[in-house]
C-alpha positions in Angstrom: 22.1 31.6 6.8 23.0 32.0 3.2 22.0 35.3 1.7 18.5 34.5 0.1 19.3 36.5 -3.1 22.9 35.0 -3.6 23.4 32.7 -6.5 24.1 29.1 -5.8 28.0 28.6 -5.9 29.2 26.5 -8.8 32.1 25.0 -6.9 32.1 22.2 -4.2 31.1 23.5 -0.7 33.5 23.5 2.1 33.5 20.4 4.2 32.2 22.4 7.1 29.1 23.3 4.8 28.1 19.8 4.0 25.1 18.6 5.8 24.7 15.0 7.3 21.7 14.4 5.3 20.4 16.1 2.0 16.7 15.8 1.1 15.5 16.2 -2.3 11.9 16.8 -3.0 9.4 18.3 -5.5 7.2 19.7 -2.7 7.9 21.7 0.3 6.2 24.6 2.0 7.1 27.9 0.5 5.7 31.6 1.0 3.7 31.2 -2.2 2.4 27.7 -1.3 2.6 27.3 2.5 0.6 24.2 2.6 2.4 22.3 -0.2 4.5 19.3 1.0 3.7 19.8 4.6 4.1 15.9 4.9 7.7 16.0 3.6 8.3 18.7 6.1 6.9 16.3 8.9 9.3 13.6 7.8 12.3 16.0 7.9 11.2 17.0 11.4 10.9 13.3 12.3 14.7 12.6 11.3 15.9 15.7 13.2 16.6 13.7 16.2 19.0 11.5 14.3 20.7 14.3 12.2 22.1 17.7 13.4 22.3 19.1 10.0 19.7 18.7 7.3 19.7 20.4 3.9 16.6 20.5 1.7 16.7 20.9 -2.1 13.2 21.7 -3.2 12.9 21.6 -7.0 9.5 23.2 -7.8 7.9 23.0 -11.5 7.1 26.7 -12.5 5.7 28.3 -15.5 8.1 28.6 -18.7 8.0 32.6 -18.4 9.2 32.4 -14.5 12.7 33.9 -14.6 13.4 33.6 -10.9 16.7 32.2 -9.7 17.4 29.8 -6.9 17.1 31.0 -3.6 18.1 30.0 -0.2 16.0 30.1 3.0 16.4 29.2 6.7 13.7 27.1 8.5 13.5 25.4 12.0 14.3 22.2 10.1 17.5 23.4 8.3 18.7 25.1 5.3 16.5 25.0 2.2 17.6 25.6 -1.4 14.5 26.4 -3.6 15.3 25.7 -7.4 12.6 26.5 -10.0 12.2 24.3 -13.0 10.5 26.4 -15.7 8.4 24.1 -18.2 5.2 23.9 -20.0 2.4 22.6 -17.7 1.5 20.2 -20.6 5.0 18.5 -20.5 4.8 14.8 -20.4 5.7 12.8 -17.3 9.1 11.6 -18.6 10.2 15.0 -20.0 9.5 16.6 -16.5 12.0 14.4 -15.1 14.6 15.3 -17.7 13.9 19.0 -17.1 14.4 18.6 -13.4 17.7 16.8 -14.0 18.9 19.8 -15.9 18.2 22.4 -13.3 19.6 20.2 -10.5 22.8 19.4 -12.5 23.0 23.4 -13.0 22.4 24.5 -9.4 22.9 21.5 -6.9 25.8 19.3 -8.1 28.2 20.4 -5.2 25.8 18.8 -2.6 24.5 15.9 -4.9 28.3 14.9 -5.4 29.5 15.2 -1.9 26.7 14.4 0.7 27.0 10.9 1.6 23.3 10.2 2.5 20.5 11.6 0.1 16.9 11.0 0.9 14.5 11.7 -2.0 10.6 12.3 -1.9 8.8 10.8 -4.8 10.4 8.8 -7.4 9.1 10.8 -10.2 9.8 13.6 -11.2 12.8 14.4 -8.8 14.0 11.0 -7.8 14.4 9.8 -11.3 16.3 12.7 -12.1 19.0 11.9 -9.5 20.9 8.6 -10.7 23.4 10.3 -13.1 23.9 13.2 -10.9 24.8 11.6 -7.5 28.1 10.1 -6.4 28.4 6.5 -6.8 29.2 6.0 -3.1 26.2 8.0 -2.0 23.6 6.1 -0.2 20.4 7.0 -2.1 17.1 6.3 -0.4 13.7 7.0 -2.2 10.3 7.5 -0.2 7.3 6.8 -2.6 4.0 8.7 -2.0 3.0 10.0 -5.4 -0.6 9.3 -6.2 0.2 9.8 -9.8 2.9 6.9 -10.1 0.5 4.9 -12.4 0.6 7.8 -14.9 4.3 8.1 -14.6 4.6 4.3 -15.4 2.3 4.7 -18.3 4.7 7.2 -20.0 7.5 5.2 -21.7 10.2 7.7 -21.0 8.9 7.9 -17.6 8.9 4.3 -17.0 12.4 3.8 -18.3 13.9 6.8 -16.2 11.8 5.3 -12.9 13.4 1.9 -13.6 16.8 3.4 -13.7 16.2 5.2 -10.3 15.0 1.9 -8.7 18.2 -0.1 -9.9 20.3 2.6 -8.6 18.6 3.3 -5.2 20.1 1.5 -2.3 16.5 1.3 -0.6 13.0 2.4 -1.5 10.3 3.0 1.0 6.6 3.4 0.3 3.9 4.9 2.6 1.3 2.1 1.9 1.3 -1.4 0.7 -1.0 -0.5 -2.4 2.1 1.6 -3.7 4.4 -1.3 -3.2 2.2 -3.6 -5.3 2.2 -1.0 -8.1 6.0 -1.2 -7.9 6.2 -4.7 -7.8 3.8 -5.4 -10.8 6.2 -2.9 -13.0 9.5 -3.9 -11.6 9.5 -7.4 -9.9 13.3 -7.5 -10.1 13.7 -4.7 -7.6 10.9 -5.7 -5.2 13.4 -6.9 -2.5 14.6 -3.2 -1.8 11.2 -2.0 -1.4 9.5 -1.9 2.2 6.6 -0.1 3.8 7.4 3.0 6.1 4.4 5.2 6.6 4.3 8.9 6.7 4.8 10.4 10.2 1.8 12.1 11.7 2.4 15.0 14.3 0.2 13.5 16.9 1.5 15.4 19.7 0.4 18.5 18.0 -3.1 17.2 17.8 -5.8 17.6 20.6 -8.2 14.8 21.7 -11.9 15.0 21.3 -13.6 14.5 24.7 -17.3 15.1 23.6 -17.8 12.3 21.2 -21.7 11.6 21.3 -22.5 9.6 18.2 -24.1 12.4 16.3 -23.0 12.9 12.6 -24.5 16.4 12.0 -21.4 18.4 11.5 -19.6 17.1 8.5 -16.1 18.1 7.6 -13.8 17.7 4.6 -10.1 18.8 4.8 -8.2 18.9 1.2 -7.6 20.3 -2.1 -10.8 20.9 -4.1 -9.9 19.0 -7.2 -11.4 16.1 -9.2 -9.4 13.3 -7.6 -10.7 14.2 -4.1 -14.3 13.2 -5.1 -15.6 16.6 -3.9 -18.6 16.6 -6.1 -19.7 13.0 -4.7 -19.2 14.4 -1.3 -21.4 17.3 -1.9 -24.3 15.2 -3.5 -24.0 12.8 -0.7 -24.4 15.4 1.8 -27.5 16.7 0.1 -28.8 13.2 0.0 -28.0 12.7 3.7 -29.9 16.0 4.6 -33.1 14.8 2.6 -33.1 11.3 4.0 -32.3 12.1 7.7 -34.2 15.3 8.0 -31.4 16.5 10.4 -32.1 20.3 10.8 -28.4 20.6 12.2 -26.6 19.0 9.3 -23.8 21.2 7.9 -20.7 20.6 5.9 -17.5 22.6 6.3 -15.1 22.4 3.4 -11.7 23.4 4.5 -9.3 23.8 1.6 -9.2 25.5 -1.6 -8.7 24.6 -5.3 -9.9 25.1 -9.0 -13.3 23.4 -8.3 -14.3 26.0 -5.5 -16.7 28.0 -7.7 -18.2 25.0 -9.4 -18.9 23.4 -5.9 -20.6 26.5 -4.6 -22.8 26.3 -7.8 -23.6 22.7 -7.1 -24.5 23.4 -3.6 -27.0 25.9 -4.9 -28.4 23.2 -7.4 -28.8 20.5 -4.8 -30.3 22.9 -2.2 -27.8 23.0 0.6 -26.0 26.3 -0.1 -27.2 27.4 3.2 -25.7 24.4 5.3 -22.2 24.5 3.3 -19.5 26.6 4.3 -16.3 27.0 2.2 -13.6 27.8 4.9 -10.9 28.0 2.7 -7.2 27.0 3.8 -6.2 27.0 7.5 -2.8 26.9 9.0 -1.5 23.5 9.7 -1.3 24.2 13.5 -5.0 25.2 13.5 -6.1 21.8 11.8 -6.6 20.1 15.2 -9.1 22.7 16.3 -11.0 22.4 13.2 -11.3 18.6 13.7 -12.6 19.3 17.2 -15.4 21.3 16.0 -17.0 18.7 14.0 -18.7 15.4 14.4 -17.1 13.2 11.5 -14.8 13.4 8.4 -16.0 12.3 5.1 -13.3 11.8 2.4 -14.2 10.3 -0.8 -11.0 10.4 -2.7 -10.2 8.3 -5.8 -6.7 7.5 -4.9 -4.7 8.0 -1.7 -1.4 6.6 -1.1 -1.5 7.5 2.6 -4.4 9.6 3.5 -2.9 12.0 6.1 -6.2 13.7 6.6 -8.0 10.6 7.8 -5.0 9.7 10.0 -5.1 13.1 11.6 -8.8 13.1 12.1 -8.9 9.5 13.6 -6.1 10.7 16.0 -8.2 13.5 17.3 -11.1 11.2 17.8 -13.2 12.0 14.8 -15.2 9.1 13.1 -14.4 8.9 9.6 -16.0 7.9 6.3 -13.4 7.2 3.6 -13.0 5.3 0.4 -11.1 2.3 -0.2 -8.5 4.4 -2.2 -5.4 2.6 -1.3 -3.8 4.1 2.1 -7.2 4.2 4.3 -7.4 0.4 4.2 -4.2 0.4 6.1 -4.5 3.4 8.1 -8.1 3.3 9.3 -8.2 -0.6 9.7 -8.2 -0.4 13.6 -10.2 2.7 13.7 -12.8 0.7 11.8 -12.5 -2.3 13.8 -13.3 -0.3 16.8 -16.6 0.9 15.2 -15.2 4.5 14.5 -14.8 4.3 10.8 -16.5 2.9 7.6 -14.8 2.4 4.5 -16.8 2.6 1.1 -15.8 1.8 -2.4 -14.2 4.1 -4.7 -16.7 5.6 -7.4 -16.1 8.2 -10.2 -20.0 8.6 -10.4 -20.7 11.7 -8.4 -24.3 10.5 -8.0 -23.3 7.2 -6.4 -24.3 8.3 -2.9 -26.2 5.3 -1.4 -23.0 3.3 -0.4 -21.9 6.4 1.6 -25.4 6.9 3.0 -25.6 3.4 4.1 -22.1 3.6 5.8 -23.2 6.7 7.7 -26.0 4.7 9.3 -23.8 1.8 10.3 -21.4 4.3 11.9 -24.0 6.0 13.9 -24.8 2.5 15.4 -21.3 1.5 16.1 -19.6 4.7 17.5 -18.3 3.9 21.1 -16.4 6.8 22.8 -14.8 4.3 25.0 -12.8 2.9 22.1 -11.2 6.3 21.3 -8.1 5.9 23.5 -7.5 2.5 21.8 -7.5 3.9 18.4 -5.3 6.9 19.5 -2.7 4.6 21.1 -2.5 2.4 17.9 -2.0 5.4 15.9 0.7 6.8 18.2 2.7 3.2 18.0 2.4 2.9 14.2 2.4 6.5 12.8 3.9 8.7 15.5 6.8 10.7 14.4 9.4 8.9 16.9 8.3 5.6 15.5 8.7 6.5 11.8 11.7 8.8 12.2 13.4 5.8 13.9 12.4 3.5 11.1 13.6 6.0 8.2 17.0 6.5 10.0 17.6 2.7 10.0 16.8 2.7 6.4 19.0 5.7 5.6 21.9 4.4 7.6 21.9 1.1 5.8 20.4 -1.0 8.7 17.6 -3.7 8.7 14.0 -2.7 9.7 13.1 -4.5 12.9 11.2 -7.8 12.9 8.8 -7.9 15.8 7.8 -11.3 17.3 4.6 -13.0 15.9 1.9 -12.0 18.2 -0.3 -14.3 20.1 -3.8 -14.5 18.6 -2.7 -13.4 15.2 -1.1 -16.7 13.8 -3.0 -18.4 10.9 -2.8 -21.5 9.1 -3.2 -21.3 5.2 -3.3 -24.1 2.5 -3.2 -23.9 -1.0 -3.1 -26.3 -3.9 -4.0 -24.1 -6.8 -3.2 -20.5 -8.0 -6.5 -19.2 -7.0 -6.1 -20.6 -3.6 -2.6 -19.4 -3.3 -3.7 -15.9 -4.0 -6.4 -16.0 -1.2 -3.8 -17.6 1.1 -1.0 -15.1 0.5 -3.6 -12.3 0.8 -4.6 -13.4 4.2 -1.2 -13.9 5.5 -0.1 -10.6 4.6 -3.2 -9.1 6.2 -2.1 -10.8 9.5 1.4 -9.8 9.0 0.4 -6.2 8.9 -0.6 -6.4 12.4 2.4 -8.4 13.6 1.0 -11.7 12.8 2.3 -14.7 10.9 1.6 -18.2 10.4 2.2 -21.6 8.6 1.5 -21.9 4.8 1.1 -25.3 3.2 1.5 -24.9 -0.5 2.0 -27.0 -3.5 2.3 -24.1 -6.1 5.1 -21.3 -6.1 4.4 -18.1 -4.0 2.7 -15.5 -6.1 4.0 -12.7 -4.3 6.8 -12.0 -1.7 5.9 -13.5 1.7 6.2 -12.1 5.1 9.2 -13.3 7.1 6.9 -14.2 9.8 5.3 -16.9 7.6 6.6 -20.5 7.6 6.4 -21.9 4.1 5.9 -25.7 3.9 6.3 -27.1 0.2 4.0 -30.0 -0.3 4.1 -30.0 -4.2 6.2 -33.2 -4.1 3.0 -35.1 -2.7 1.3 -34.6 -6.2 4.4 -34.9 -8.3 5.3 -38.5 -6.9 1.9 -40.0 -7.7 1.8 -42.5 -10.5 -1.1 -40.6 -12.2 0.9 -37.5 -12.2 4.0 -38.9 -13.5 2.1 -40.5 -16.4 0.4 -37.5 -17.3 3.8 -35.6 -17.5 5.3 -38.2 -19.5 2.3 -38.4 -22.0 1.3 -34.7 -22.0 4.5 -33.0 -21.7 7.7 -35.0 -22.0 7.2 -37.3 -25.1 5.5 -34.6 -27.3 8.2 -32.2 -26.2 11.0 -34.8 -27.3 9.3 -35.4 -30.7 9.0 -31.7 -31.6 12.5 -31.0 -30.7 13.5 -33.8 -33.0 11.2 -32.2 -35.6 12.9 -28.9 -35.1 16.4 -30.5 -35.6 15.2 -32.4 -38.7 13.9 -28.8 -40.1 17.3 -27.3 -39.7 18.9 -30.0 -41.5 16.4 -29.6 -44.3 17.1 -26.0 -44.5 20.8 -26.7 -45.1 19.9 -28.4 -48.5 16.8 -26.5 -49.4 16.4 -23.2 -47.5 12.6 -22.4 -48.6 11.5 -25.9 -47.5 13.7 -25.6 -44.3 12.0 -22.4 -43.4 8.5 -23.6 -43.9 9.2 -26.8 -41.8 10.8 -24.7 -39.2 7.7 -22.4 -39.1 5.3 -25.4 -38.9 7.5 -26.9 -36.0 7.4 -23.5 -34.1 3.5 -23.4 -34.5 3.4 -26.9 -33.3 5.6 -26.4 -30.2 3.4 -23.2 -29.3 0.0 -25.2 -29.6 1.6 -28.2 -27.6 2.2 -25.7 -24.7 -1.0 -24.2 -25.0 -2.7 -27.7 -24.8 -0.3 -29.2 -22.3 -1.2 -26.2 -19.9 -4.9 -26.6 -20.6 -4.7 -30.4 -20.0 -2.7 -30.1 -16.7 -4.9 -27.3 -15.2 -8.2 -27.9 -16.6 -8.2 -31.6 -18.0 -9.6 -34.8 -16.4 -6.6 -35.1 -14.0 -6.7 -31.6 -12.8 -10.5 -32.2 -11.9 -9.6 -35.4 -10.1 -6.9 -33.9 -8.2 -8.9 -30.9 -7.2 -11.4 -33.4 -5.6 -9.1 -36.0 -4.3 -5.8 -34.2 -3.9 -6.4 -32.5 -0.5 -7.5 -35.7 0.9 -4.6 -37.6 -0.4 -2.2 -34.9 0.7 -3.8 -34.7 4.2 -3.2 -38.6 4.7 0.4 -38.3 3.4 1.2 -35.5 5.6 -0.3 -37.2 8.6 1.7 -40.3 7.9 4.8 -38.5 7.4 4.4 -36.6 10.8 4.3 -33.2 8.9 1.4 -31.9 11.1 3.0 -32.8 14.3 6.1 -30.6 13.2 3.8 -27.6 12.4 3.2 -26.6 16.0 -0.6 -26.3 15.2 -1.3 -26.1 18.8 -0.2 -22.5 18.9 -2.1 -21.4 15.8 -5.1 -19.2 16.4 -6.9 -19.1 13.0 -7.3 -20.9 9.8 -8.2 -20.1 6.2 -10.8 -22.3 4.4 -10.8 -20.7 0.8 -13.2 -23.4 -0.6 -14.5 -26.8 0.2 -11.8 -28.5 -1.5 -9.5 -27.8 1.4 -11.8 -29.3 4.1 -9.6 -32.3 4.5 -6.4 -30.6 5.4 -8.2 -28.1 7.5 -10.1 -31.0 9.4 -6.9 -32.7 10.2 -5.5 -29.3 11.8 -8.7 -28.9 13.9 -8.1 -32.6 15.3 -4.9 -31.2 16.8 -6.2 -27.7 17.6 -10.0 -27.6 18.0 -9.8 -23.9 19.1 -8.8 -22.8 15.6 -11.0 -19.9 14.3 -11.9 -21.1 10.6 -13.1 -18.5 8.1 -13.6 -18.6 4.4 -11.9 -15.1 3.8 -9.6 -13.1 6.1 -9.9 -9.6 4.9 -7.8 -7.0 6.8 -10.8 -5.6 8.6 -11.4 -9.1 10.1 -8.0 -9.2 11.1 -8.1 -5.7 12.6 -11.0 -6.9 14.7 -8.9 -9.7 16.0 -5.9 -7.4 16.8 -8.2 -4.9 18.4 -9.8 -7.4 20.9 -6.7 -9.8 21.4 -3.7 -7.4 21.4 -4.5 -3.9 21.6 -7.2 -3.9 24.1 -5.5 -6.6 26.1 -2.2 -4.6 26.1 -3.7 -1.2 26.7 -5.8 -2.6 29.7 -2.5 -4.5 31.1 0.4 -1.9 31.6 3.0 -4.6 32.1 2.3 -6.1 28.7 3.6 -4.9 25.3 1.3 -2.3 24.0 2.7 -1.8 20.6 2.0 -3.2 17.2 4.5 -4.1 14.6 4.5 -1.0 12.1 3.5 -1.7 8.6 7.2 -1.1 7.7 8.2 -4.4 9.4 5.8 -6.3 7.1 8.1 -8.0 4.4 5.2 -8.7 2.1 2.3 -7.0 0.1 -1.1 -8.3 -0.2 -2.2 -8.9 -3.7 -5.9 -8.7 -3.1 -6.2 -6.1 -0.3 -8.3 -3.6 -2.0 -11.1 -5.8 -3.0 -11.1 -7.8 0.3 -11.3 -4.8 2.7 -14.5 -3.9 3.8 -17.7 -5.6 5.2 -18.4 -8.2 2.3 -19.9 -11.6 3.7 -18.8 -14.8 2.8 -20.8 -17.2 0.6 -23.7 -19.1 2.4 -22.5 -22.3 1.2 -18.9 -21.8 2.4 -20.3 -20.4 5.6 -22.3 -23.5 6.2 -19.5 -25.6 5.7 -17.3 -23.6 8.2 -20.2 -24.2 10.7 -20.4 -28.0 10.1 -16.6 -28.6 9.5 -16.1 -29.9 13.2 -18.7 -32.6 12.8 
């Protein structure tokens, strides 16, 4: 171990001092903040079977007046170099990146320039500080799990520096698909380097609850007492539950600390539950499992969670969970919810919005089944266990490709789209199936709106419409002829400008406005005009007939599909053709992630768990090569429109 008080050497370390893996992070447990960055420490632990020597460089923002020097420490995971970055707490997101770059350049260059593999946690501030510091030959991998990423991207300097990081990084992993969507929307040119690898959860250190009774009297919250955690709404919900249920044993334990602790104590007095609420403060990480065992359910009403480690830990112990659809929980709790052990409620910044949570608690009381606990725990071990996640991260760090599991039986979907709206619904459903190891067939006449899973076979049927006589005439009259005329007018205006510059400029301006207007009108006619209305109603029938005559349906292996998406009544003809081949298709107007989780739990997880000879695992989320553009709105218990549901019931007639 290096002397903790010794200054960082300015020269390159000896080859024998170089670690196999360098981890750079803005969070890591320290004596002053023993609970900060525990999820980063768990990731390092998950990688230890693959690396004999790991060095962690922890860059921590500290107040401007902090004069401490960098220091070394030794931990069970390896050496840790702590580097303070003094700055004003009101420093902008982009400026924070630049200040971290300064201290890294001053104190960490010997390792940044010589270690061949660098794993950075959080693209900002620490990750975005690295592109100009690391060696060109170093493999740089970034794991993004910052809940404040949207605020970084809203800062012009932060957005520019973050983009530089993404273009330099060899690979980027995100802990949930909601984070991938955010990156995709901001930087679509680098999305092919982004994949989902969840946080590892130390399940081996967590006990298993054996006395689940279905009671929901002993509430628990674990987390920081800060505004984004929705703790005021939690407290008001608990007070409403006490008043409505009349449960004399109802209690709420708040485990954690933060700036809102005193305010919450005052609020507990105001709403009349001070005698039922316990502020337990922070607990040691190795005691968290015991805390879960002593309670009946976890209630977590956060505004935003990239992963939601607390929810996964509670579910693994066997605790029922009520959580918000805040990003991560839609993924991590999908199977727990499908097994009747969790409920998801909408995010709300209104602390008085308690009714959805109360209703969710009532539903949860009715659905809790202790027999499903082993299934949920088994699923979580397969997807979020340290061995699984560590292996996936090692593949990314070593330059390998994430494994692609075979498409699972029972999770193969037929989706059809002939409009952008239908394409969004279809791609969202396909991504939901892929999240559980599924796949399917996608018939589409519009370009994909998002990156599609590799387990989806895409069949382009756009040529059917393009070859129709009416479509050709419309393109000729609405698009091509006016465009040719306007290009001629543009050339003429340039010639006029050579003779009379002012007249030429006026003519060019008029032509440019005419071209813009033509594009607008042509788009409206193509997508909302008489032909679009006609094609929306007749096109699916025509396409179904053409595909049938061409033998396309015979080549799609429809007999082996399990489900079909019917986004609206216009797609009925195509779905009916598929039902003629495979009458057993389960047809729905929507396939939200929770519905797919139910199928996975019943057809895959339960069957595999009960049959020791079969594959019991699930394709981890990291094996999904796509993101769901509509996951957040679709996850939940919403019911399809009655008209569409009636259509589903009658579609086989």
